[in-house]
C-alpha positions as CSV (number, residue, x, y, z in Angstrom):
1,M,90.5,271.1,136.3
2,I,87.9,271.9,133.6
3,G,88.9,271.9,129.8
4,E,86.9,275.1,128.9
5,V,85.5,278.3,130.7
6,D,82.3,279.7,129.5
7,I,82.0,283.4,129.6
8,Y,78.6,284.7,128.4
9,G,78.5,281.9,125.8
10,V,81.8,282.4,124.5
11,Y,84.1,279.0,125.4
12,L,87.7,279.6,126.2
13,P,90.3,277.2,127.0
14,A,91.2,277.1,130.5
15,A,94.9,277.3,129.8
16,L,94.0,280.8,128.0
17,V,92.4,282.0,131.2
18,L,95.0,281.0,133.2
19,M,97.8,282.5,130.9
20,L,95.7,285.7,130.8
21,V,95.7,285.9,135.0
22,A,99.4,285.2,134.7
23,Y,100.0,288.0,132.4
24,L,98.4,290.4,134.7
25,F,100.2,289.4,137.8
26,C,103.6,289.4,135.8
27,L,102.8,293.2,134.6
28,V,102.7,293.9,138.6
29,V,105.6,292.1,139.4
30,T,107.6,293.8,136.7
31,R,106.4,297.0,137.3
32,V,107.6,296.4,141.1
33,F,111.0,294.8,140.1
34,D,111.2,298.3,137.9
35,R,110.6,300.5,140.6
36,V,112.8,299.1,142.9
37,G,115.8,299.0,140.6
38,L,116.0,294.9,140.2
39,Y,116.7,295.3,136.5
40,R,120.3,297.0,137.1
41,F,121.4,293.5,138.2
42,V,119.9,291.6,135.1
43,W,121.8,290.6,132.0
44,H,118.8,290.6,129.5
45,R,115.6,292.0,130.5
46,S,113.5,290.3,128.0
47,I,114.8,286.6,129.1
48,F,114.4,287.6,132.6
49,D,110.8,288.8,132.0
50,L,110.0,285.8,130.4
51,A,111.2,283.6,133.2
52,I,109.3,285.6,135.6
53,Y,106.1,285.0,133.4
54,V,106.9,281.1,133.4
55,I,107.4,281.0,137.4
56,V,104.1,283.0,137.6
57,L,102.3,281.0,135.2
58,G,103.4,277.9,137.1
59,V,102.2,279.3,140.4
60,V,99.0,280.3,138.9
61,V,98.3,276.6,137.4
62,I,99.3,275.1,140.9
63,V,96.9,277.5,142.9
64,S,94.1,277.0,140.4
65,H,94.3,273.2,140.9
66,R,94.2,273.3,144.5
67,L,91.3,275.8,144.5
68,I,89.0,274.0,142.0
69,P,88.6,270.3,143.1
């Protein structure tokens, strides 16, 4: 994986880009969980959301490493 991503002359750390992608996916997952009613079974929603974000971030990092040689 490269260390920086060039977006119109602005260099951003690759980790920041991956974190933004994971955040967008996490928003979708959170909305689905809310609509399904999963949060009725969760003790602390903020901690659960943080755990979901960390899991999604891990998946995004693993997928990005597999896609970018």
